[in-house]
Each structure stands twice: as structure tokens, then as C-alpha cells.
TITOR-608486 format. One record per atom (N, C-alpha, C): residue in one letter; x, y, z. Coordinates in steps of 0.1 Angstrom, whole numbers, padded with zeros to 4 digits, always signed. Example, Ala and Ser with C-alpha at 12.3 -4.5 7.8 and 13.67 -1.06 7.14 Angstrom:
! TITOR-608486
A+0132-0057+0078/A+0123-0045+0078/A+0132-0033+0078/S+0128-0022+0071/S+0137-0011+0071/S+0129+0000+0079/
END
This chain:
! TITOR-608486
X+0144+0088+0046/X+0130+0089+0047/X+0126+0103+0041/X+0114+0103+0035/X+0109+0116+0029/X+0097+0121+0037/X+0090+0131+0032/X+0078+0137+0039/X+0067+0126+0042/X+0065+0117+0032/X+0054+0107+0034/X+0058+0097+0045/X+0070+0096+0048/X+0075+0086+0058/X+0075+0091+0072/X+0073+0104+0074/X+0075+0110+0087/X+0068+0103+0098/X+0055+0099+0096/X+0047+0093+0107/X+0047+0077+0106/X+0053+0072+0096/X+0053+0057+0094/X+0059+0050+0106/X+0053+0039+0111/X+0059+0031+0121/X+0072+0024+0117/X+0075+0024+0104/X+0088+0018+0100/X+0099+0028+0098/X+0096+0040+0103/X+0107+0051+0103/X+0113+0050+0116/X+0126+0045+0117/X+0133+0044+0129/X+0145+0055+0128/X+0143+0066+0135/X+0153+0077+0135/X+0157+0081+0121/X+0147+0083+0112/X+0148+0087+0098/X+0155+0076+0089/X+0154+0064+0093/X+0158+0052+0085/X+0147+0043+0083/X+0144+0039+0071/X+0133+0030+0068/X+0137+0016+0071/X+0129+0009+0080/X+0132-0005+0083/X+0126-0015+0074/X+0118-0010+0064/X+0112-0018+0053/X+0116-0014+0039/X+0129-0009+0038/X+0133-0003+0026/X+0132-0012+0013/X+0135-0025+0015/X+0134-0034+0003/X+0119-0034-0002/X+0109-0035+0006/X+0095-0035+0002/X+0092-0022-0004/X+0096-0011+0002/X+0093+0002-0003/X+0099+0005-0017/X+0111+0000-0018/X+0118+0002-0031/X+0111-0006-0042/X+0107-0018-0039/X+0099-0026-0049/X+0086-0019-0052/X+0079-0014-0043/X+0066-0007-0045/X+0068+0006-0053/X+0078+0014-0049/X+0081+0026-0056/X+0084+0024-0071/X+0093+0014-0073/X+0096+0011-0087/X+0085+0006-0095/X+0076-0003-0089/X+0064-0008-0096/X+0055+0003-0100/X+0053+0013-0090/X+0044+0024-0093/X+0049+0033-0104/X+0062+0035-0104/X+0068+0043-0115/X+0066+0036-0128/X+0069+0023-0129/X+0067+0016-0141/X+0053+0016-0146/X+0043+0013-0138/X+0029+0012-0142/X+0024+0026-0146/X+0028+0037-0140/X+0024+0050-0143/X+0032+0057-0153/X+0042+0050-0158/X+0051+0055-0169/X+0058+0068-0164/X+0064+0068-0152/X+0071+0079-0147/X+0085+0075-0145/X+0094+0085-0144/X+0108+0083-0141/X+0111+0089-0128/X+0121+0083-0121/X+0126+0088-0108/X+0131+0102-0110/X+0126+0111-0102/X+0130+0125-0102/X+0121+0134-0111/X+0112+0128-0118/X+0102+0135-0126/X+0092+0142-0116/X+0088+0154-0120/X+0079+0161-0111/X+0065+0163-0118/X+0055+0163-0109/X+0041+0165-0114/X+0033+0171-0102/X+0021+0176-0105/X+0013+0181-0094/X+0006+0169-0087/X+0002+0171-0075/X-0004+0160-0067/X-0017+0156-0075/X-0024+0165-0081/X-0037+0161-0088/X-0033+0152-0100/X-0023+0155-0107/X-0019+0146-0118/X-0014+0132-0114/X-0006+0132-0103/X-0002+0119-0098/X-0013+0111-0092/X-0022+0117-0085/X-0034+0111-0079/X-0043+0105-0090/X-0045+0113-0101/X-0053+0108-0112/X-0046+0096-0119/X-0033+0096-0121/X-0026+0085-0127/X-0027+0073-0118/X-0025+0074-0105/X-0026+0063-0096/X-0040+0057-0096/X-0050+0066-0096/X-0064+0061-0096/X-0067+0053-0108/X-0063+0058-0120/X-0066+0051-0133/X-0058+0039-0136/X-0045+0040-0132/X-0035+0030-0137/X-0032+0020-0126/X-0036+0023-0113/X-0033+0013-0103/X-0046+0009-0095/X-0052+0019-0088/X-0063+0016-0080/X-0075+0009-0087/X-0077+0013-0099/X-0089+0007-0107/X-0085-0005-0115/X-0073-0011-0113/X-0068-0022-0120/X-0063-0033-0111/X-0059-0044-0117/X-0053-0055-0109/X-0039-0051-0104/X-0033-0041-0110/X-0020-0036-0105/X-0020-0033-0090/X-0031-0028-0086/X-0033-0024-0071/X-0029-0036-0063/X-0035-0048-0066/X-0033-0060-0058/X-0018-0065-0060/X-0013-0064-0072/X+0000-0069-0075/X+0011-0061-0067/X+0009-0048-0067/X+0019-0039-0061/X+0017-0037-0046/X+0004-0036-0042/X+0002-0031-0028/X-0003-0042-0018/X-0006-0054-0022/X-0011-0063-0013/X-0002-0067-0001/X+0011-0065-0003/X+0021-0068+0007/X+0022-0056+0017/X+0015-0045+0015/X+0017-0033+0024/X+0008-0034+0036/X+0013-0029+0047/X+0004-0029+0059/X-0007-0019+0058/X-0007-0010+0048/X-0017+0000+0046/X-0027-0004+0035/X-0026-0016+0030/X-0034-0020+0019/X-0049-0019+0021/X-0054-0023+0032/X-0068-0023+0035/X-0073-0008+0036/X-0065+0000+0042/X-0068+0014+0043/X-0070+0021+0029/X-0060+0018+0021/X-0061+0024+0007/X-0072+0018-0001/X-0074+0005+0001/X-0086-0001-0006/X-0099+0005-0002/X-0101+0006+0011/X-0114+0012+0016/X-0115+0026+0012/X-0104+0034+0012/X-0105+0048+0008/X-0108+0049-0007/X-0102+0041-0015/X-0105+0042-0029/X-0119+0038-0032/X-0125+0028-0026/X-0138+0024-0028/X-0148+0035-0025/X-0145+0043-0015/X-0154+0055-0012/X-0153+0066-0022/X-0143+0066-0031/X-0142+0076-0041/X-0147+0072-0055/X-0152+0060-0056/X-0158+0055-0069/X-0171+0061-0072/
END
């Protein structure tokens, strides 16, 4: 588990209990944003890519609809438009 996973309810003693789903979502985000695993960028750059290439497109539903946080992200993004 990484920093983002620290408070996740699927973090069981630093082991992800939903790793298959997370791996799918991580890979899909990397593909859509044209990023490679291990590549670094600022939070602002990554947030901008995600907003333009995922949240404002149908990719958001394709990638994220299976996530327990989907409605939270969707409502958060709507307030930023």
C-alpha cells in the first residue's frame, strides 16, 4: 500500500484487499493519460491530466464506475466545473 491507501478501508495491515480492481484502475489511468509506471510529475500536472482526460470524458465511467469512491469523485468534480 502507498500513501493514498493509508486510510482506505481495503487496507488490511498494509495489504490491499482489492488489489485486482486497483491494478485495473491504475493501468487504465496510466493508459488514458499516456503515462508510464514510475514516471514522475507534479500533483498539478497529474490533476490537470486527470481532469481533462478522465473526469471530463466517458473514460471516467469506464474506469471508475466500479469504485466505492465513484460518487464522491463525481460530486467533487462537478463542483470544480
